[in-house]
N, C-alpha and C positions, 0 to 999 in steps of 0.2 A: 616410121617405126614407133614414134612417141604416141601416135593416135591408137595404134594397135595395142600398146601397153595400157593406155588409159581405158580403152574398151575392155580389155581383159580384166583390168582392176575392177571395173563396174560389174562384170560378170562374176568374178570371184567373190566380191562383196555380197552380191545377191545370193550366191550359193551358200555362203556362211549364214546369212539371215534366214534363208529357207530351211537349212538344216537345223538351226537353233530353234526356229518356230516349230518344226516337226517334232523335235525332241521334247520341247516344253509342252506342246499340246498333247502328245501321246504318252510321254513318260514322266513329265514333271520338269519344271525349270531347274530343280536341284540336280538333275541328271545332265544338264547341258553344260558340261565341262568343256574347256577349250580342246582337250584331247578328243573327246567324243564328237564335238561339233566338227573338228578337223577331219576325223575319219569319215563321218557321214557326208560332209561336203566334198570330200576328195581333195583336200588341201592340207598343207602342213600347218602345225601350230604357229610357226613363224609367219605363215601366210595370214592367219587370223590376226596376229599381233600387228601386222602391217595395216590392218583396217580398224581394229578395236584394241584399245589398251587394256580394258577391263571388261568383265562380264556385265557390269552395269551399263556399259556403252551398248552392248548387244541388247540388253533389256529395253533401252530407250527406243531401239529400232522395232522391237517386238510389240511394244505398247499399242500403237495404232492398229496393228493386226488383230490383237485380242479385243480391243474396243469395238472394232468393226463386227466381229462375230457376236459379241455380246449385244451390241445395239440393234442388230438386225432382228432380234427376237423380242425386244422390249418396246412398250408404248409408254411414253412419259407424259401423256396428256392429263393424267390425274393419278392420285394415289391408288384408286381402285383399279384403273387400267394397268398401272405398273405392277401392282401386286398380282393381278390375274395373269399377265403375260410372263412375269417372273416365275410363278409357280408352274405354269404350263411348260416353260422352257426347262425348268429343273426336272419335271416329270417326263418330258418327251423329246428333248433335244440333246443328244449326247455331245455334240460339238460345243453347245453352250456350256454344259457342265464341265467339259474338259477345259474350255477357255477360262471359266472363272477359277477353276482349281489352279491352272497354270499361271494365271494372272495374279493370283494372291501374293506370291513372293516378289513380284515385279512392282505392283502398285501398293504403296504404303496405305494402310487402312484409312487414316484420316483423309488423305487425298482422294481416295475412292469414295468415301462417304460424302465429302464436300462436292465431288463431281456429280454424284447422283442427286444430291440436294439441289444443285443448280439446274438440273434437267427436269426433275419431276415437278409438275405443276400442282400447287396446293398450299395450304397454310404451313408455315415453317415446322411447327411441332407435329402436325399430321404427317408431313413428309418424312421427318426424322423417325417417327414411330413406324411408318411404313417400311423404311429402309431396314430398321432393326428387325422387324417382323420377317421381312424377306430373307435377310441374312440368317436368321434363326431357322427358317424353313429350309434353306439350302443346307445348313450344317446338319440338321436332323435327318433330312431325306438323303443327302449324299452319303453321309456316314453309314446310315442303315443299309444302303445298297452295297457299299464297299465291304461291309462286314459279312454279307451273305455269301 
């Protein structure tokens, strides 16, 4: 009986993560309330609380899922390669755009920038300039599409 309960707990936890990920990716992380996640996952709010105390705990589970989507579109070998693949992803990959929008409230800005700095190969200032350029490109191009 205990094994079935443990197995069910693993399944329930994954349902919660999947529902939260779907909501965050398609509607925004701000919409991922415990009530909405519970409804989408087919579990009770107390069922969520059995696995996650706070929304931030769910966010920690979602982080690697968003990182995977983002990373599969980017080349970190140089600032030029990163910039080119970033712009291409912004222009032609809806999942990438959805992931960076959803990931924004989850990943503190400073941590995100430091993470990119550690991956992009190049001189420190060149890398930082590249990151700021790419963030600006995203802000300008995503906002212009959303207001159309």
